[in-house]
C-alpha positions in Angstrom: 0.0 0.0 0.1 1.2 3.5 -0.9 -0.3 5.8 1.9 0.6 9.3 2.7 0.4 10.9 6.3 -2.0 13.5 4.8 -4.4 10.8 3.7 -4.3 9.4 7.2 -5.0 12.8 8.7 -7.9 13.4 6.5 -9.3 9.8 7.0 -9.1 10.4 10.7 -11.0 13.6 10.6 -13.7 12.3 8.5 -14.1 9.3 10.7 -14.3 11.4 13.8 -16.8 13.8 12.3 -18.6 11.3 10.0 -18.9 14.2 7.7 -16.8 15.4 4.7 -18.0 19.0 5.2 -17.0 19.1 8.9 -13.6 17.5 8.2 -12.9 20.1 5.5 -13.7 22.9 7.9 -11.5 21.3 10.6 -8.6 20.8 8.2 -9.0 24.1 6.3 -9.5 22.2 3.0 -12.2 22.2 0.4 -14.7 19.4 0.5 -13.5 18.0 -2.9 -10.0 18.0 -1.6 -11.1 15.9 1.3 -13.0 13.5 -0.9 -10.1 13.1 -3.3 -7.8 12.2 -0.3 -10.3 9.5 0.9 -10.7 8.2 -2.7 -6.9 7.9 -3.1 -6.6 6.2 0.3 -9.5 3.6 -0.6 -7.7 3.0 -3.9 -4.4 2.1 -2.0 -6.3 -0.1 0.4 -8.4 -1.8 -2.1 -11.5 -1.6 -0.1 -14.2 1.1 0.8 -13.7 2.8 4.0 -17.0 4.5 4.3 -20.5 3.9 3.1 -23.4 6.2 2.7 -26.9 5.4 4.0 -29.4 8.0 3.4 -27.7 11.3 4.1 -25.2 9.9 6.6 -21.8 8.3 6.2 -20.6 5.4 8.3 -17.3 3.5 8.6 -17.2 0.1 6.9 -15.6 -2.9 8.6 -12.4 -2.0 6.6 -12.7 1.5 7.8 -12.9 0.5 11.5 -9.9 -1.6 11.1 -7.9 1.1 9.2 -8.8 3.8 11.7 -7.0 1.9 14.5 -3.9 1.6 12.3 -4.1 5.2 11.2 -4.3 6.5 14.8 -1.4 4.2 15.9 0.8 5.5 13.0 0.1 9.1 13.8 0.6 8.5 17.6 3.9 6.9 16.9 5.0 9.6 14.5 4.1 12.3 17.0 6.0 10.3 19.8 9.0 10.0 17.5 9.1 13.8 16.8 8.9 14.6 20.5 11.6 12.0 21.4 13.9 13.5 18.8 13.4 16.9 20.1 14.1 15.6 23.7 17.3 14.0 22.4 18.3 17.2 20.8 17.8 19.0 24.0 15.2 21.3 22.5 11.6 22.1 23.3 9.1 21.4 20.5 7.6 24.8 21.1 4.0 23.4 20.3 1.2 22.9 22.7 -2.3 21.5 21.7 -4.7 21.9 24.6 -8.4 20.8 24.6 -10.7 22.2 27.1 -14.3 21.7 28.2 -16.3 24.9 27.5 -16.9 25.6 31.1 -13.2 25.4 31.8 -12.7 28.3 29.4 -13.6 31.0 31.9 -10.3 30.4 33.8 -8.3 28.3 31.3 -7.8 31.2 28.9 -6.3 33.2 31.9 -4.0 30.3 32.7 -2.9 30.0 29.0 -2.3 33.8 28.9 0.1 33.6 32.0 1.8 30.5 30.6 2.2 32.1 27.2 3.9 35.2 28.8 6.3 32.9 30.6 7.0 30.9 27.5 6.7 33.4 24.5 8.1 31.1 21.9 5.5 28.4 22.4 2.8 28.0 19.8 -0.5 27.2 21.5 -3.4 25.6 19.8 -6.7 25.7 21.9 -9.7 23.7 21.1 -12.8 24.6 23.2 -15.7 22.1 23.1 -18.3 20.3 25.1 -17.4 17.1 27.1 -18.7 14.6 24.6 -16.5 16.0 21.7 -13.5 16.5 24.0 -13.6 12.8 25.0 -13.7 11.9 21.3 -10.7 14.1 20.6 -8.8 12.5 23.6 -9.7 9.0 22.4 -8.2 10.0 19.0 -5.1 11.3 20.8 -5.3 14.7 19.3 -4.6 17.2 22.1 -1.4 16.9 24.3 -3.4 17.7 27.3 -7.1 18.3 28.2 -8.6 20.3 31.0 -11.9 18.8 32.0 -14.3 17.4 34.6 -13.7 13.9 35.8 -13.0 11.6 32.9 -15.0 8.3 32.5 -13.3 5.2 33.9 -13.5 3.3 30.6 -11.2 5.8 28.7 -7.5 5.0 29.3 -6.3 8.4 30.6 -3.8 9.7 33.0 -5.9 12.3 34.9 -4.9 14.5 37.9 -7.3 16.8 39.8 -6.0 20.3 40.1 -8.9 22.5 41.2 -12.3 22.2 42.8 -15.4 22.9 40.6 -18.5 23.7 42.7 -21.9 23.6 40.8 -24.4 26.0 42.2 -28.0 27.0 41.3 -28.6 30.5 40.0 -31.7 32.6 39.4 -32.4 36.3 38.4 -32.0 38.8 41.4 -35.8 39.5 41.5 -36.7 35.8 41.8 -39.2 34.9 44.7 -36.6 32.5 46.2 -33.6 34.8 46.0 -33.6 35.7 49.6 -34.9 32.4 51.0 -32.6 30.2 53.0 -32.5 26.4 53.1 -34.5 25.8 49.9 -35.7 22.3 49.4 -35.9 20.7 46.0 -39.6 20.3 46.6 -39.9 24.0 46.6 -38.7 24.1 43.0 -41.3 21.6 41.5 -42.9 24.5 39.6 -39.7 26.0 38.3 -38.5 25.8 34.8 -34.8 25.0 34.3 -32.5 26.3 31.6 -30.2 23.4 30.7 -27.0 22.8 28.6 -27.0 20.6 25.5 -26.7 16.8 25.8 -23.0 15.9 26.1 -22.4 18.7 28.6 -20.7 17.6 31.7 -22.6 20.1 33.7 -25.9 18.7 32.5 -24.8 15.2 33.3 -23.8 16.2 36.8 -27.1 18.1 37.4 -29.3 15.2 36.2 -27.3 12.8 38.3 -27.8 15.0 41.4 -31.6 15.4 40.7 -32.0 11.7 40.1 -30.2 10.8 43.4 -32.6 13.2 45.1 -35.7 11.7 43.4 -36.5 15.1 41.9 -38.0 15.4 38.5 -37.1 18.8 37.0 -39.1 20.7 34.5 -37.0 21.5 31.4 -37.9 25.0 30.2 -35.2 25.4 27.5 -32.2 23.7 26.2 -29.4 26.0 25.2 -25.9 25.6 23.6 -23.0 26.9 25.9 -22.6 28.6 29.2 -23.2 32.1 27.9 -26.5 31.2 26.4 -27.6 29.5 29.7 -26.6 32.6 31.8 -28.4 35.0 29.5 -31.4 32.7 29.6 -31.6 32.9 33.4 -31.1 36.6 33.3 -34.0 36.9 30.9 -36.2 35.0 33.3 -36.4 31.7 31.4 -35.7 29.6 34.3 -33.2 28.5 37.0 -30.0 26.8 36.1 -27.2 24.8 37.8 -23.7 26.0 36.6 -20.1 26.0 37.6 -19.4 28.9 39.9 -16.4 29.7 37.7 -18.7 30.7 34.9 -20.8 33.1 36.9 -18.4 35.0 39.1 -18.8 38.3 37.2 -22.6 38.0 37.0 -22.8 37.3 40.9 -20.5 40.3 41.6 -22.6 42.6 39.4 -25.9 41.1 40.8 -27.0 40.2 37.4 -27.6 36.8 39.0 -27.9 35.4 42.5 -26.9 32.1 44.0 -29.9 30.2 45.5 -29.4 28.5 49.0 -30.5 25.1 47.9 -30.0 22.2 50.3 -27.6 19.6 48.9 -25.8 22.2 46.8 -23.1 22.9 45.7 -22.4 19.7 43.7 -18.7 19.3 44.5 -16.7 18.3 41.3 -13.1 18.9 40.3 -11.2 19.9 37.3 -8.7 17.5 35.9 -5.6 17.7 33.6 -5.6 14.7 31.4 -3.8 13.0 28.5 -3.8 9.5 26.9 -2.1 6.8 28.9 1.2 6.0 27.3 1.5 9.3 25.5 5.1 10.7 25.6 4.6 14.4 26.6 6.9 17.0 25.0 8.9 19.3 27.4 6.3 22.0 26.6 3.4 19.7 27.5 5.1 18.6 30.8 5.8 22.3 31.6 2.2 23.3 31.0 0.9 20.3 33.1 3.2 21.3 36.0 2.1 25.0 35.6 -1.6 24.0 35.8 -1.1 21.8 38.9 0.8 24.7 40.6 -1.9 27.2 39.7 -4.7 24.9 41.0 -2.8 24.5 44.3 -2.4 28.2 44.6 -6.0 28.8 44.0 -7.1 26.6 47.0 
């Protein structure tokens, strides 16, 4: 087989996104260019790697098998490049960080400080929800990820570095804004503004409500923390959010924290990477920086 690294990169992107269009956007290519790379790869393999059913594409059995090999090859090439840099005694100067969207509220500040301390480092930042972040980790795309607690079935090395309390917020003029020791039963008639499926905050909220045998009423489902905060401010409902996402709104009294029994939900932020991944000097420096920053914040 005569296969190029570029073909494998394009194949991996299409396989993750199950979309030629989204792969083209991710790789900054045209869709015909992506299609051509896949067609050439299939020609070299001698088997179709994707099949189209209706408007959706799926990996074939050959595609599933090829995907594992493609990712191993790219992981080995990345590890080889990092090892050569280490042997030469130089830093790769590149850092790919993926973060859960909720982490973005303080992660960008961390990255800004790290960038000032390491001005020659080229940083690539991918902000996404938990579901997509996990898929990127599984594909070994980022050097490091900042996220909530990873699932046990994903083979990661993950270290907690900071607490992440989840609180319930409401508009300042809400009837419960001044009440103490609110029971969940008092919220039976309240609408809740919630994050999209795949959000770690939503998963934690629904787990908490389920443990308390509380059936919440979903008023509106919104994409991203900003939309949720604006929805609560507009009176669309209550919401459970990370305290890190609403610090400014609480200070300015645009939102208030409700004193609900059982809250906050105590979670932690983790810095994670695939087990067995050889971290570059840059990635190791950033991991140590994050751990130190989290320790100082306690």
